[in-house]
Biopython code that builds the backbone (N, CA, C, O; Angstrom):
import numpy as np
from Bio.PDB.StructureBuilder import StructureBuilder

atoms = [
    (1, "MET", "N", (92.544, 105.375, 124.562)),
    (1, "MET", "CA", (93.614, 104.961, 123.530)),
    (1, "MET", "C", (93.145, 103.597, 123.344)),
    (1, "MET", "O", (93.507, 102.991, 122.336)),
    (2, "LYS", "N", (92.265, 102.958, 124.327)),
    (2, "LYS", "CA", (91.830, 101.446, 123.561)),
    (2, "LYS", "C", (90.930, 101.340, 122.593)),
    (2, "LYS", "O", (90.674, 100.281, 122.019)),
    (3, "LYS", "N", (90.268, 102.702, 122.297)),
    (3, "LYS", "CA", (89.360, 102.590, 121.416)),
    (3, "LYS", "C", (90.101, 102.566, 119.881)),
    (3, "LYS", "O", (89.744, 101.952, 118.875)),
    (4, "LEU", "N", (91.279, 103.478, 120.085)),
    (4, "LEU", "CA", (92.016, 103.848, 118.654)),
    (4, "LEU", "C", (92.827, 102.485, 118.053)),
    (4, "LEU", "O", (92.970, 102.018, 116.923)),
    (5, "ILE", "N", (93.347, 102.038, 119.606)),
    (5, "ILE", "CA", (93.846, 100.618, 119.037)),
    (5, "ILE", "C", (93.020, 99.786, 118.375)),
    (5, "ILE", "O", (93.342, 99.132, 117.383)),
    (6, "GLY", "N", (91.641, 99.793, 119.051)),
    (6, "GLY", "CA", (90.269, 98.907, 118.506)),
    (6, "GLY", "C", (90.367, 98.820, 116.847)),
    (6, "GLY", "O", (90.449, 97.892, 116.043)),
    (7, "LEU", "N", (90.314, 100.357, 116.746)),
    (7, "LEU", "CA", (89.898, 100.987, 115.494)),
    (7, "LEU", "C", (90.839, 100.684, 114.359)),
    (7, "LEU", "O", (90.473, 100.447, 113.208)),
    (8, "ALA", "N", (91.912, 100.710, 114.726)),
    (8, "ALA", "CA", (92.914, 100.088, 114.020)),
    (8, "ALA", "C", (93.410, 99.233, 113.513)),
    (8, "ALA", "O", (94.089, 99.098, 112.495)),
    (9, "ALA", "N", (92.782, 98.157, 114.828)),
    (9, "ALA", "CA", (92.998, 96.599, 114.507)),
    (9, "ALA", "C", (91.934, 96.064, 113.658)),
    (9, "ALA", "O", (91.956, 94.966, 113.101)),
    (10, "LEU", "N", (90.626, 97.284, 113.590)),
    (10, "LEU", "CA", (89.523, 96.901, 112.622)),
    (10, "LEU", "C", (89.835, 97.033, 111.243)),
    (10, "LEU", "O", (89.554, 96.282, 110.309)),
    (11, "CYS", "N", (90.497, 98.170, 111.262)),
    (11, "CYS", "CA", (90.957, 98.758, 109.246)),
    (11, "CYS", "C", (91.984, 97.606, 108.987)),
    (11, "CYS", "O", (91.977, 97.101, 107.864)),
    (12, "VAL", "N", (93.085, 97.033, 110.159)),
    (12, "VAL", "CA", (93.736, 96.359, 109.684)),
    (12, "VAL", "C", (93.103, 95.256, 109.077)),
    (12, "VAL", "O", (93.542, 94.856, 107.999)),
    (13, "ALA", "N", (92.014, 94.635, 109.674)),
    (13, "ALA", "CA", (91.715, 93.463, 109.313)),
    (13, "ALA", "C", (90.988, 93.605, 108.155)),
    (13, "ALA", "O", (91.245, 92.849, 107.219)),
    (14, "VAL", "N", (89.950, 94.604, 108.026)),
    (14, "VAL", "CA", (89.155, 94.707, 106.880)),
    (14, "VAL", "C", (90.038, 95.103, 105.654)),
    (14, "VAL", "O", (89.599, 94.902, 104.522)),
    (15, "GLY", "N", (91.246, 95.648, 105.842)),
    (15, "GLY", "CA", (92.122, 95.754, 104.822)),
    (15, "GLY", "C", (92.827, 94.389, 104.347)),
    (15, "GLY", "O", (93.050, 94.304, 103.139)),
    (16, "MET", "N", (93.161, 93.429, 105.079)),
    (16, "MET", "CA", (93.509, 92.546, 104.717)),
    (16, "MET", "C", (92.471, 91.150, 103.858)),
    (16, "MET", "O", (92.765, 90.213, 103.115)),
    (17, "LEU", "N", (90.916, 91.779, 104.585)),
    (17, "LEU", "CA", (90.023, 90.786, 103.996)),
    (17, "LEU", "C", (89.854, 91.564, 102.408)),
    (17, "LEU", "O", (89.662, 90.838, 101.433)),
    (18, "PHE", "N", (89.912, 92.562, 102.296)),
    (18, "PHE", "CA", (89.822, 93.211, 100.673)),
    (18, "PHE", "C", (90.768, 92.903, 99.942)),
    (18, "PHE", "O", (90.615, 92.870, 98.721)),
    (19, "MET", "N", (92.089, 92.577, 100.602)),
    (19, "MET", "CA", (93.251, 92.232, 99.653)),
    (19, "MET", "C", (93.414, 91.081, 99.278)),
    (19, "MET", "O", (94.077, 90.777, 98.287)),
    (20, "LEU", "N", (92.735, 90.160, 100.141)),
    (20, "LEU", "CA", (92.080, 88.696, 100.015)),
    (20, "LEU", "C", (91.713, 88.279, 99.106)),
    (20, "LEU", "O", (91.959, 87.132, 98.732)),
    (21, "PHE", "N", (90.861, 89.294, 98.362)),
    (21, "PHE", "CA", (89.967, 88.956, 97.018)),
    (21, "PHE", "C", (90.479, 89.906, 95.858)),
    (21, "PHE", "O", (90.136, 89.639, 94.706)),
    (22, "LEU", "N", (91.186, 90.868, 96.082)),
    (22, "LEU", "CA", (92.269, 91.569, 95.083)),
    (22, "LEU", "C", (93.073, 90.916, 94.342)),
    (22, "LEU", "O", (94.189, 90.788, 94.846)),
    (23, "VAL", "N", (92.921, 90.411, 93.247)),
    (23, "VAL", "CA", (94.080, 89.685, 92.533)),
    (23, "VAL", "C", (95.314, 90.429, 91.687)),
    (23, "VAL", "O", (96.243, 89.891, 91.086)),
    (24, "ASN", "N", (95.000, 91.884, 91.848)),
    (24, "ASN", "CA", (96.143, 92.626, 91.135)),
    (24, "ASN", "C", (97.337, 93.208, 92.205)),
    (24, "ASN", "O", (96.974, 94.094, 92.978)),
    (25, "ARG", "N", (98.207, 92.918, 92.247)),
    (25, "ARG", "CA", (99.049, 93.506, 93.169)),
    (25, "ARG", "C", (99.321, 94.553, 92.798)),
    (25, "ARG", "O", (99.744, 95.106, 93.813)),
    (26, "PHE", "N", (99.401, 95.618, 91.571)),
    (26, "PHE", "CA", (99.796, 96.590, 91.359)),
    (26, "PHE", "C", (98.433, 97.614, 92.009)),
    (26, "PHE", "O", (98.694, 98.481, 92.843)),
    (27, "VAL", "N", (97.113, 97.411, 91.561)),
    (27, "VAL", "CA", (95.973, 98.244, 92.137)),
    (27, "VAL", "C", (96.314, 97.839, 93.521)),
    (27, "VAL", "O", (96.908, 98.814, 93.980)),
    (28, "GLY", "N", (96.273, 97.213, 94.137)),
    (28, "GLY", "CA", (96.436, 96.890, 96.097)),
    (28, "GLY", "C", (97.699, 98.121, 96.545)),
    (28, "GLY", "O", (97.766, 98.791, 97.576)),
    (29, "LEU", "N", (98.489, 98.105, 95.517)),
    (29, "LEU", "CA", (99.881, 98.805, 95.755)),
    (29, "LEU", "C", (99.493, 100.379, 95.700)),
    (29, "LEU", "O", (99.976, 101.236, 96.441)),
    (30, "VAL", "N", (98.612, 100.580, 94.771)),
    (30, "VAL", "CA", (98.183, 102.181, 94.593)),
    (30, "VAL", "C", (96.985, 102.084, 95.757)),
    (30, "VAL", "O", (97.025, 103.059, 96.508)),
    (31, "LEU", "N", (96.357, 101.515, 95.945)),
    (31, "LEU", "CA", (95.343, 101.457, 96.979)),
    (31, "LEU", "C", (96.009, 101.845, 98.440)),
    (31, "LEU", "O", (95.587, 102.592, 99.323)),
    (32, "ILE", "N", (96.930, 101.237, 98.375)),
    (32, "ILE", "CA", (97.433, 101.497, 99.992)),
    (32, "ILE", "C", (98.463, 102.832, 100.241)),
    (32, "ILE", "O", (98.696, 103.446, 101.283)),
    (33, "ILE", "N", (98.984, 103.030, 98.857)),
    (33, "ILE", "CA", (99.351, 104.691, 98.735)),
    (33, "ILE", "C", (98.738, 105.484, 98.923)),
    (33, "ILE", "O", (99.135, 106.414, 99.625)),
    (34, "LEU", "N", (97.243, 105.464, 98.266)),
    (34, "LEU", "CA", (96.071, 106.498, 98.490)),
    (34, "LEU", "C", (95.738, 106.736, 99.713)),
    (34, "LEU", "O", (95.382, 107.828, 100.154)),
    (35, "LEU", "N", (95.877, 105.363, 100.521)),
    (35, "LEU", "CA", (94.848, 105.180, 101.367)),
    (35, "LEU", "C", (95.631, 106.013, 102.827)),
    (35, "LEU", "O", (95.124, 106.750, 103.673)),
    (36, "LEU", "N", (97.079, 105.506, 102.656)),
    (36, "LEU", "CA", (98.142, 106.196, 103.411)),
    (36, "LEU", "C", (98.428, 107.711, 103.538)),
    (36, "LEU", "O", (98.727, 108.368, 104.535)),
    (37, "LEU", "N", (98.190, 108.213, 101.794)),
    (37, "LEU", "CA", (97.981, 109.869, 101.853)),
    (37, "LEU", "C", (96.867, 110.432, 102.719)),
    (37, "LEU", "O", (97.096, 111.123, 103.712)),
    (38, "VAL", "N", (95.478, 110.058, 102.240)),
    (38, "VAL", "CA", (94.569, 110.052, 103.069)),
    (38, "VAL", "C", (94.431, 110.468, 104.325)),
    (38, "VAL", "O", (93.934, 111.485, 104.809)),
    (39, "SER", "N", (95.223, 109.019, 105.024)),
    (39, "SER", "CA", (95.055, 109.064, 106.652)),
    (39, "SER", "C", (96.217, 110.216, 106.809)),
    (39, "SER", "O", (95.792, 111.097, 107.557)),
    (40, "TYR", "N", (97.210, 110.421, 106.462)),
    (40, "TYR", "CA", (98.315, 111.402, 106.708)),
    (40, "TYR", "C", (97.703, 112.743, 106.453)),
    (40, "TYR", "O", (98.168, 113.699, 107.073)),
    (41, "ASN", "N", (96.511, 112.967, 105.440)),
    (41, "ASN", "CA", (95.890, 114.209, 105.715)),
    (41, "ASN", "C", (95.077, 114.390, 106.807)),
    (41, "ASN", "O", (94.933, 115.460, 107.398)),
    (42, "PHE", "N", (94.585, 113.425, 107.056)),
    (42, "PHE", "CA", (93.107, 113.664, 108.431)),
    (42, "PHE", "C", (93.903, 113.824, 109.846)),
    (42, "PHE", "O", (93.659, 114.488, 110.853)),
    (43, "PHE", "N", (94.858, 113.019, 109.528)),
    (43, "PHE", "CA", (95.678, 112.808, 111.353)),
    (43, "PHE", "C", (96.540, 114.074, 111.562)),
    (43, "PHE", "O", (96.365, 114.815, 112.529)),
    (44, "CYS", "N", (97.813, 114.368, 110.277)),
    (44, "CYS", "CA", (98.452, 115.788, 110.580)),
    (44, "CYS", "C", (98.443, 116.554, 109.907)),
    (44, "CYS", "O", (99.290, 117.430, 110.081)),
    (45, "GLY", "N", (97.331, 116.711, 108.549)),
    (45, "GLY", "CA", (97.098, 117.958, 107.811)),
    (45, "GLY", "C", (96.473, 118.848, 108.601)),
    (45, "GLY", "O", (96.265, 118.706, 109.806)),
    (46, "SER", "N", (96.129, 119.897, 107.833)),
    (46, "SER", "CA", (95.608, 121.136, 108.401)),
    (46, "SER", "C", (93.906, 121.027, 108.144)),
    (46, "SER", "O", (93.166, 121.937, 108.519)),
]
sb = StructureBuilder()
sb.init_structure("model")
sb.init_model(0)
sb.init_chain("A")
sb.init_seg("    ")
for serial, (resi, resn, name, xyz) in enumerate(atoms, 1):
    if name == "N":
        sb.init_residue(resn, " ", resi, " ")
    sb.init_atom(name, np.array(xyz, "f"), 0.0, 1.0, " ", f" {name:<3s}", serial, name[0])
structure = sb.get_structure()
């Protein structure tokens, strides 16, 4: 469980760093939606 929390924290930190350099908010929103769909597919999909 500690490794999963660490991985989640790392992913959040990398995402925040990426969004720091991304100036267009629409592209950021599309990227967030796309990554949420991919992660849902990986963890809850078949």
